[in-house]
Each structure stands twice: as structure tokens, then as C-alpha cells.
C-alpha positions as CSV (number, residue, x, y, z in Angstrom):
1,M,10.9,-107.8,225.6
2,S,10.7,-110.1,222.6
3,E,7.9,-112.4,223.6
4,P,4.9,-110.2,222.7
5,V,6.2,-109.9,219.1
6,I,6.8,-113.6,218.9
7,Q,3.4,-114.4,220.2
8,Y,1.7,-111.9,217.9
9,F,3.3,-113.2,214.7
10,R,4.1,-116.8,215.9
11,C,7.6,-116.4,214.3
12,P,10.8,-118.3,215.3
13,E,12.3,-116.5,218.3
14,H,15.9,-116.3,216.8
15,Y,14.6,-113.6,214.4
16,V,13.5,-111.2,217.2
17,S,15.8,-109.7,219.8
18,F,14.8,-106.6,221.9
19,A,16.3,-105.1,225.0
20,L,15.6,-102.1,227.2
21,K,17.8,-99.2,226.5
22,G,17.9,-97.9,230.1
23,S,15.9,-97.2,233.2
24,L,12.2,-96.5,232.8
25,S,10.4,-93.5,234.1
26,E,8.4,-93.9,237.3
27,T,5.2,-92.8,235.7
28,S,3.4,-93.7,232.5
29,G,2.3,-91.3,229.8
30,Y,2.0,-90.7,226.1
31,F,4.8,-90.7,223.5
32,R,5.2,-91.6,219.9
33,F,6.7,-94.6,218.1
34,G,7.0,-93.4,214.6
35,A,3.6,-92.1,213.5
36,D,1.7,-93.9,216.3
37,T,0.8,-92.5,219.7
38,V,1.4,-95.0,222.5
39,Y,1.2,-95.0,226.3
40,G,3.6,-96.4,228.9
41,R,6.9,-95.7,230.7
42,Y,9.9,-94.3,228.9
43,C,13.6,-94.4,229.2
44,G,15.5,-91.1,229.4
45,G,12.6,-88.8,230.2
46,N,9.0,-88.4,231.4
47,P,6.3,-89.1,228.8
48,S,3.4,-86.6,228.3
49,N,0.2,-86.5,230.4
50,S,-1.7,-85.7,227.2
51,S,-2.0,-87.5,223.9
52,L,-2.2,-84.1,222.1
53,G,1.6,-83.6,222.3
54,P,4.1,-82.5,221.5
55,L,5.3,-86.1,222.0
56,Q,8.7,-87.7,222.1
57,D,9.4,-90.1,219.3
58,A,10.8,-93.4,220.6
59,S,11.9,-94.4,217.1
60,L,14.6,-91.7,217.3
61,D,15.9,-93.2,220.5
62,T,16.0,-96.7,219.2
63,T,19.4,-98.2,218.4
64,V,20.7,-101.5,217.0
65,K,23.9,-103.2,218.0
66,D,25.1,-106.7,217.1
67,G,21.7,-107.7,215.9
68,K,19.9,-106.6,219.0
69,I,17.4,-103.8,219.1
70,Y,17.5,-101.4,222.1
71,L,14.2,-99.7,222.8
72,P,13.4,-96.8,225.1
73,F,10.3,-98.6,226.3
74,D,9.2,-102.1,227.5
75,V,7.2,-103.7,224.7
76,A,5.0,-105.8,227.0
77,Q,4.3,-102.8,229.3
78,V,3.3,-100.5,226.4
79,I,1.2,-103.2,224.6
80,D,-0.6,-104.1,227.9
81,S,-1.2,-100.4,228.6
82,L,-3.2,-100.2,225.4
83,R,-4.9,-103.6,225.4
84,Y,-5.9,-103.3,229.1
85,E,-6.8,-99.6,228.5
86,R,-4.5,-98.4,231.3
87,Y,-4.2,-95.1,229.5
88,A,-7.9,-94.5,230.1
89,Q,-7.6,-94.9,233.9
90,A,-6.9,-91.2,234.3
91,Y,-10.1,-90.3,232.6
92,A,-12.0,-92.9,234.6
93,D,-10.5,-91.5,237.9
94,A,-11.3,-87.9,237.0
95,G,-15.0,-88.6,236.5
96,S,-15.5,-91.5,238.9
97,A,-17.2,-89.5,241.6
98,I,-19.8,-88.0,239.2
99,R,-20.4,-91.3,237.4
100,S,-20.7,-93.3,240.6
101,A,-23.5,-91.0,241.7
102,I,-25.3,-90.7,238.3
103,R,-25.1,-94.3,237.1
104,P,-27.2,-96.0,239.9
105,L,-29.8,-93.3,239.4
106,Y,-30.0,-93.8,235.7
107,Y,-30.2,-97.6,235.9
108,F,-32.9,-97.3,238.6
109,V,-35.2,-95.1,236.5
110,R,-34.2,-96.6,233.1
111,P,-37.1,-99.1,232.9
112,L,-39.5,-96.2,233.4
113,L,-38.0,-93.9,230.8
114,H,-39.4,-93.7,227.3
115,I,-36.9,-94.8,224.7
116,G,-36.9,-91.2,223.3
117,I,-35.8,-89.8,226.6
118,R,-33.1,-92.5,227.0
119,K,-31.8,-91.6,223.5
120,H,-31.6,-87.9,224.4
121,L,-29.7,-88.6,227.7
122,Q,-27.3,-91.0,225.9
123,K,-26.7,-88.5,223.1
124,F,-26.0,-85.7,225.7
125,H,-23.6,-88.0,227.6
126,L,-21.7,-88.8,224.3
127,S,-21.8,-85.3,222.8
128,D,-18.1,-84.8,223.1
129,W,-17.1,-88.0,221.3
130,H,-15.8,-86.3,218.2
131,K,-13.3,-84.2,220.3
132,L,-11.5,-87.3,221.6
133,S,-8.0,-87.6,219.9
134,F,-7.1,-91.0,221.2
135,P,-7.8,-93.8,220.4
136,A,-8.1,-93.0,216.7
137,W,-11.6,-93.0,215.2
138,P,-13.2,-95.0,213.6
139,V,-10.7,-97.8,214.1
140,D,-7.6,-97.7,216.1
141,R,-4.7,-100.0,215.0
142,T,-1.9,-98.7,217.2
143,V,-1.0,-102.1,218.7
144,D,-0.9,-103.7,215.3
145,N,1.2,-100.9,213.9
146,V,3.7,-101.2,216.8
147,F,4.1,-104.9,216.2
148,E,4.7,-104.3,212.5
149,Q,7.3,-101.6,213.2
150,L,9.1,-104.0,215.6
151,L,9.1,-106.8,213.0
152,L,10.4,-104.3,210.4
153,L,13.2,-103.4,212.8
154,S,14.0,-107.1,213.3
155,L,14.3,-107.6,209.5
156,R,16.8,-104.8,209.4
157,A,18.7,-105.8,212.5
158,T,19.1,-109.5,211.4
159,G,19.9,-108.6,207.8
160,V,17.6,-111.4,206.5
161,N,15.4,-111.0,203.5
162,R,12.3,-112.3,205.1
163,I,11.0,-113.7,208.4
164,P,8.6,-116.6,208.4
165,F,5.5,-116.6,210.6
166,I,2.2,-118.4,211.0
167,W,-0.6,-116.5,209.2
168,F,-3.3,-115.0,211.3
169,W,-6.2,-117.0,210.0
170,P,-6.9,-120.5,208.8
171,D,-6.5,-121.5,205.1
172,G,-4.9,-118.2,204.3
173,A,-8.0,-116.1,204.9
174,Q,-7.2,-112.4,204.6
175,S,-9.4,-111.4,207.5
176,C,-12.1,-112.8,209.8
177,A,-15.6,-111.6,210.5
178,I,-18.0,-112.5,213.3
179,M,-21.6,-111.5,213.9
180,T,-22.9,-111.3,217.5
181,H,-26.4,-110.6,218.8
182,D,-27.0,-109.1,222.3
183,V,-30.5,-109.8,223.5
184,E,-31.6,-106.9,225.7
185,T,-35.4,-107.2,226.1
186,T,-38.4,-109.4,225.6
187,R,-38.7,-107.8,222.2
188,G,-35.3,-109.2,221.3
189,I,-36.3,-112.6,222.6
190,N,-39.4,-112.6,220.4
191,F,-37.4,-111.4,217.3
192,S,-34.6,-113.9,217.7
193,A,-36.1,-116.7,215.6
194,T,-36.6,-114.2,212.7
195,L,-33.1,-112.9,213.1
196,M,-31.8,-116.5,212.9
197,D,-33.8,-116.9,209.7
198,I,-32.2,-113.8,208.2
199,D,-28.7,-115.0,209.2
200,D,-29.4,-118.5,207.8
201,S,-30.6,-117.0,204.5
202,F,-27.1,-115.6,204.1
203,G,-25.4,-118.7,205.3
204,I,-24.0,-116.9,208.4
205,S,-24.0,-118.4,211.9
206,A,-23.7,-115.9,214.7
207,S,-23.7,-115.8,218.5
208,F,-26.5,-114.8,220.8
209,Q,-25.6,-113.2,224.2
210,V,-28.4,-113.9,226.7
211,V,-28.9,-112.1,230.0
212,P,-29.6,-114.8,232.7
213,E,-31.6,-112.9,235.3
214,R,-34.3,-110.2,235.6
215,R,-34.4,-108.7,232.1
216,Y,-36.7,-111.3,230.6
217,E,-37.8,-114.9,231.0
218,V,-35.1,-117.3,229.7
219,T,-36.7,-120.7,228.9
220,P,-34.9,-123.9,228.1
221,T,-36.7,-124.0,224.8
222,Y,-35.3,-120.6,223.8
223,L,-31.8,-121.6,224.6
224,E,-32.1,-124.9,222.8
225,T,-33.4,-123.1,219.7
226,I,-30.2,-121.1,219.6
227,T,-27.8,-124.1,219.9
228,K,-29.8,-126.6,217.8
229,R,-29.8,-124.2,214.9
230,G,-26.0,-124.0,215.0
231,F,-25.6,-120.6,216.7
232,D,-23.3,-119.9,219.6
233,L,-24.9,-119.3,223.0
234,C,-23.0,-116.9,225.3
235,V,-23.8,-115.4,228.7
236,Q,-24.4,-111.7,228.8
237,D,-23.7,-110.1,232.2
238,L,-25.9,-111.3,235.1
239,N,-28.9,-108.9,235.1
240,H,-27.9,-106.0,232.9
241,D,-28.2,-103.4,235.7
242,G,-25.0,-101.6,234.9
243,H,-23.3,-102.5,238.2
244,L,-21.3,-105.6,237.3
245,Y,-18.0,-103.8,237.9
246,K,-19.2,-101.5,240.7
247,N,-16.6,-103.0,243.1
248,R,-14.4,-106.0,243.4
249,Q,-16.4,-107.7,246.1
250,Q,-19.7,-107.5,244.3
251,F,-18.1,-108.5,241.1
252,I,-16.7,-111.7,242.6
253,K,-20.1,-112.7,243.9
254,R,-21.8,-112.0,240.5
255,A,-19.0,-113.7,238.6
256,A,-19.7,-116.9,240.6
257,K,-23.4,-116.8,239.4
258,I,-22.4,-115.9,235.9
259,N,-20.0,-118.8,235.8
260,S,-22.7,-121.2,237.0
261,Y,-25.0,-120.1,234.2
262,G,-22.1,-120.6,231.8
263,R,-21.7,-124.2,233.0
264,L,-25.5,-124.8,233.0
265,W,-25.9,-123.5,229.4
266,G,-22.6,-125.0,228.1
267,A,-21.5,-121.5,227.1
268,D,-17.8,-120.8,226.5
269,G,-18.2,-117.1,225.7
270,F,-19.1,-114.0,227.9
271,R,-19.9,-110.4,227.3
272,A,-20.6,-107.7,229.9
273,A,-23.7,-105.5,229.4
274,V,-23.0,-102.1,227.9
275,L,-19.4,-103.2,227.3
276,Y,-18.4,-102.3,230.9
277,R,-15.1,-104.0,231.7
278,R,-12.1,-104.2,233.9
279,Q,-9.6,-106.6,232.4
280,D,-7.7,-106.9,235.6
281,W,-10.7,-108.7,237.1
282,F,-11.3,-111.1,234.2
283,D,-9.5,-113.9,236.2
284,A,-12.8,-114.4,238.1
285,L,-14.6,-115.3,234.9
286,D,-14.6,-119.0,234.1
287,F,-15.0,-118.8,230.3
288,S,-12.8,-119.5,227.3
289,Y,-13.4,-116.1,225.6
290,D,-14.7,-112.6,226.3
291,M,-16.2,-110.1,223.9
292,S,-16.6,-107.0,226.1
293,V,-13.7,-104.7,225.0
294,P,-14.3,-102.2,222.1
295,N,-11.5,-101.3,219.8
296,V,-12.3,-97.6,220.2
297,A,-15.0,-96.6,222.7
298,H,-15.9,-93.0,221.7
299,L,-19.6,-93.9,221.5
300,D,-19.7,-96.2,224.6
301,P,-20.5,-95.1,228.2
302,Q,-17.1,-96.3,229.3
303,R,-14.5,-94.6,227.2
304,G,-11.2,-96.1,226.1
305,G,-10.5,-99.0,223.7
306,C,-7.9,-101.7,223.3
307,C,-6.4,-100.2,220.1
308,T,-6.0,-103.5,218.3
309,V,-8.0,-105.4,215.6
310,M,-6.6,-108.8,216.6
311,P,-7.7,-111.2,219.4
312,Y,-5.4,-111.3,222.4
313,A,-5.0,-113.1,225.7
314,V,-6.2,-111.6,229.0
315,G,-4.9,-114.2,231.4
316,R,-6.8,-117.4,230.7
317,L,-9.4,-115.7,228.5
318,L,-9.1,-114.9,224.9
319,E,-10.4,-111.4,224.1
320,L,-12.3,-111.0,220.8
321,P,-12.5,-107.2,220.6
322,V,-15.5,-105.3,219.3
323,T,-14.0,-103.6,216.2
324,T,-17.0,-101.9,214.6
325,T,-19.7,-99.5,215.8
326,Q,-22.8,-101.1,217.4
327,D,-26.1,-100.8,215.6
328,Y,-27.7,-98.7,218.4
329,P,-25.3,-95.8,218.4
330,L,-25.1,-95.9,214.6
331,F,-28.8,-95.5,214.3
332,H,-29.7,-93.4,217.3
333,I,-26.5,-91.4,218.2
334,L,-25.0,-90.8,214.7
335,K,-28.4,-90.9,213.0
336,D,-26.8,-93.0,210.2
337,Y,-29.1,-95.4,208.4
338,S,-26.5,-96.9,206.0
339,I,-23.6,-99.3,206.0
340,G,-21.2,-96.6,205.0
341,L,-19.4,-96.4,208.4
342,W,-19.3,-100.1,208.7
343,K,-17.7,-100.4,205.2
344,Q,-15.1,-97.8,206.2
345,Q,-14.3,-99.7,209.4
346,I,-14.1,-103.0,207.5
347,E,-11.6,-101.6,205.1
348,L,-9.3,-100.3,207.9
349,I,-9.5,-103.6,209.7
350,M,-8.8,-105.6,206.6
351,A,-5.7,-103.5,205.9
352,K,-4.3,-105.2,209.1
353,H,-5.9,-108.6,208.3
354,G,-7.8,-108.2,211.6
355,L,-11.0,-109.4,213.2
356,I,-14.2,-107.7,211.9
357,S,-16.7,-108.0,214.7
358,F,-20.3,-106.7,215.0
359,I,-22.9,-106.3,217.6
360,I,-26.4,-106.3,216.2
361,H,-29.3,-106.3,218.7
362,P,-32.4,-108.2,217.8
363,D,-34.2,-105.5,219.8
364,Y,-33.2,-102.7,217.5
365,I,-33.6,-104.1,214.0
366,V,-37.2,-105.2,214.2
367,G,-38.2,-102.2,212.0
368,L,-38.1,-102.7,208.3
369,P,-35.5,-99.8,207.6
370,E,-33.1,-101.3,210.2
371,R,-33.7,-104.8,208.9
372,R,-32.8,-103.8,205.4
373,I,-29.6,-102.1,206.5
374,Y,-28.6,-105.3,208.4
375,E,-29.4,-107.4,205.3
376,A,-27.2,-105.0,203.2
377,L,-24.4,-105.6,205.7
378,L,-24.7,-109.4,205.5
379,A,-24.7,-109.1,201.7
380,H,-21.5,-107.0,201.8
381,L,-19.9,-109.6,204.1
382,L,-20.7,-112.4,201.6
383,Q,-19.2,-110.3,198.8
384,L,-16.0,-109.9,200.9
385,R,-15.9,-113.6,201.5
386,Q,-16.1,-114.2,197.8
387,D,-13.8,-111.5,196.5
388,K,-11.4,-110.9,199.4
389,G,-11.2,-114.3,201.1
390,V,-12.7,-113.2,204.4
391,W,-13.4,-116.0,206.8
392,I,-16.9,-115.6,208.3
393,A,-17.0,-117.6,211.5
394,K,-18.7,-118.0,214.8
395,P,-16.9,-116.6,217.9
396,S,-16.4,-120.1,219.2
397,E,-14.6,-121.1,216.0
398,V,-12.3,-118.0,216.2
399,N,-11.5,-118.9,219.8
400,L,-10.6,-122.4,218.9
401,W,-8.4,-121.3,216.0
402,W,-6.6,-118.6,217.9
403,R,-5.8,-121.0,220.8
404,E,-4.5,-123.6,218.3
405,R,-2.4,-121.0,216.6
406,A,-0.9,-119.9,219.9
407,K,0.4,-123.5,220.4
408,M,1.8,-123.9,216.9
409,K,5.4,-123.3,216.0
410,I,7.5,-123.0,212.8
411,I,10.1,-125.6,212.1
412,E,13.0,-124.6,209.8
413,D,14.9,-127.5,208.4
414,G,17.2,-126.2,205.7
415,E,14.9,-124.9,202.9
416,D,12.0,-126.8,204.4
417,V,9.7,-124.5,206.5
418,R,6.6,-126.1,208.1
419,T,4.3,-125.7,211.1
420,E,3.8,-128.1,213.9
421,G,0.9,-128.4,216.4
422,P,-2.8,-129.1,216.5
423,G,-4.7,-127.4,213.7
424,R,-1.6,-127.2,211.5
425,E,-3.5,-128.6,208.5
426,R,-5.3,-125.3,208.2
427,A,-2.3,-123.1,209.0
428,R,-0.4,-121.2,206.4
429,I,3.2,-120.1,206.4
430,A,3.6,-116.4,205.7
431,Y,6.6,-114.2,205.2
432,A,7.4,-110.7,206.3
433,S,9.8,-108.7,204.1
434,E,10.6,-105.0,203.4
435,K,9.8,-103.1,200.3
436,D,10.2,-99.3,199.9
437,G,10.6,-98.9,203.6
438,R,7.4,-100.7,204.4
439,L,6.5,-104.1,205.8
440,V,5.1,-106.6,203.3
441,L,3.2,-109.7,204.5
442,T,3.0,-112.5,201.9
443,V,0.9,-115.6,202.6
444,E,2.1,-118.9,201.1
445,R,0.1,-119.8,198.0
446,Q,-1.9,-116.5,198.6
447,Q,-1.8,-113.1,197.0
448,S,0.6,-110.9,198.9
449,S,-0.6,-107.8,200.6
450,V,1.1,-104.7,201.8
451,C,0.6,-103.4,205.3
452,T,1.2,-99.6,205.3
453,M,2.7,-98.3,208.5
């Protein structure tokens, strides 16, 4: 019960003690924990089948006795239900027959369709996105809010003034931003060098996700250009036909090929085409990190979202969630040719000190208007690095840091509080305290920041 909170904050375990209040319901459903809608099994009643409510509030059924907090839900089960998108399974099951018939047809004729027709079909498919109540648009922070509420309860239960933990990012950075480029067509291959020049001009190194088979010719020279210029090289799907997760047997066969390309290219990262995903199958992928799970997927063909702005483990893989809207739906579905939505999402993510991750396709920013918008985004990120202390990193660097942080621990020796473990030189001690009923996170030798719950 307590381990997910300890892992999220990397705090000493003696500050956190949770227990289950009773027997859990046989089925999962929606309920509230304070202001946040969550999904899972519940003690003392059956949760709702709909996120629209009315929903039972678990905070009212939470009790504290002898320093231990008794919850009407299993923390790990609820968190995994969100991170693994188990709540979205009912939606997937309801439409599986229709989608299983339409998807193969669409991907069969897709190469023959004019881009204008494809845009029209995609817009029609996503026409109800604004009616979806869960996850929250444009950024869902439910998982992060739940962890903050649980740490606030721990402060109250233990009676201490503050709880030390290892800060989320190295050197006290307030948030982290990564730029990723999915190469979808030959046009994207041809524009890659120019895109690298643009990134370099802003001092930002990104990652390029390359499709190994069928979409375009992948030459050793192209791959070497990516790595020699200091960019991350990642594998994107196998052939981008939309069928990677069609069934388990086919996935296992394709995963073996995908893994072989990863070894051949020296690639540690993976992303599935179109952000299709099944986290329960990730164990077949032999990579260090994945970048296929959106935070909120209202504008993606596969609905759902992991409801967190932080990296998290999926078995052996580290998931780096996609926390902002991709360039394609921004331009062609929302018809928004500005960085206004991105700035709004960045602000919401930074309020939780989270990972700001982008997908910008070299295929879709060839035009001058799109290129100028992308350059405006890069300029905004540089301003955030200067003014707000945002760490702009490559996905591989985030993966390394997050894995090091997961192995660090806090040592309390009287008044001396320190970290131990690889990478501790860049780690910062932070403290969680309560002020006016809210959780306050203060980084050692950094300006404190308030996390509103």
C-alpha cells in the first residue's frame, strides 16, 4: 500500500504508512478522492460505471489511527488502473468490433488517399473529443494529485513538520522538457537535416523515431547523421501499418524484429506508431524506455491516457509519457496555428514539476508557417530554461536520471540529511510540508513552490 508513494517521492519509508480499510469490491469503477476522479476497486460499496457521477468520495471514508492511514482503496491498484489505462478498457471493448473492421481497411487504402481526405476522416473520427469528461483536458494530473494528497495525509498522521524526499529532477530543476521527432514519410527523412539545424540553433538536442521497414528507405548514412550530431535515435514501430497490437501472437513476432533493429541501431528508446499501445504487452519489448503513452488521448485514435505528467515504470521499461498535443492534431484537427495551447499545457505540467514532452514531425513542419510556430515553441522553451529553471534534455538523459533516482535513498543521521546512490551529485533534497491546508514542496537551495491540490 505504501510502496507507490515511497517510489514516487523517494522519501524514507517510516514517514508513510497506509493500510486497506476493508474488503474491496469485485469490480472496478469510478469514485473520487477529494476533487479528483479515479478508477479502481472500492471498500464498502460498488464504484460507478461512469465518470460523470455522482461519485463516492474516498477521502470521507479515510481514517487515521496510531499514525497509520486506512484507505477504502488499494493505492497500487488505483494508480495502475490510471497509468495502464485500465479504465479505458470498457470503451475499447465497446467499439472493438467496429474498429477491428474499419482499421485494416483504412490502413490498406491510406497510401492512396490524398492528405485532405485523410484529414477529413480523422477529424470525423475525433469529432466527439470535446465531450469526453475523463481524463481531464488539456492535461490530466490525477495520479500526481493523488500522490500529493497521500503525502499530505502522511504529514498529518505522523505529526511531523516536513517530510524529506529526493527532488524529481537533477540540480533542482523545476521541470523537464524533451523534444521528439517521429519520422513518418520520405518527406520527413529529407527534412531531418534541416530540422536538426533548427534544433541546434536553439541549443536543443532531440530524439528521432525512425520506422525500420516499408515506410521509406533507412540508410546507414541517415542513422549515423542522427547519432553523430548528438541526437537520440529511437525505433518507431516496425512498419507503421497500424497493426502492431492487433493480437498477442502477431505482436510477439513483430516485437522480436523491433528488438533486433534496436540492437542493430544501438537504440534504447521505442515508440509505437500512432501511439497505439497495450502496456500489459510491453514485457516483450527489449528497450530501456518507451514513449507511446499520451497523458490524455482525446485527439488520438486510441482513447485513454495515463493521467500523469511524470515518468513511471512499466515492468522493465520506463515510460516517458507524451504530455502535450502533437503538431498534427494541433494544426489539422484543432486548426490552431499558434503555441497558445502548448503554453497552457506547459503551465499545467510545471505546476506539478512534471515532464513536458513534445512530438513534432519533420513531415508536418516543412511549410514556413508551421516552421515559424515550431521556432516560437523552441524560443519559449529557452525562456523557461532561463527564467524558470526547466531542464531541457534528451529522452535518453531523462531515462538515465530517472533510473538513478529510483535507486537513490535518503539517509537521516540526526540533523544531517543526505542522499546515497549513483547520480547523487546532481540530486537535491526537497521537503514536503503543509501550509493553509495545501502541500508545499521546497527544494534545497531552490525557491519553494506550492502545489495546489
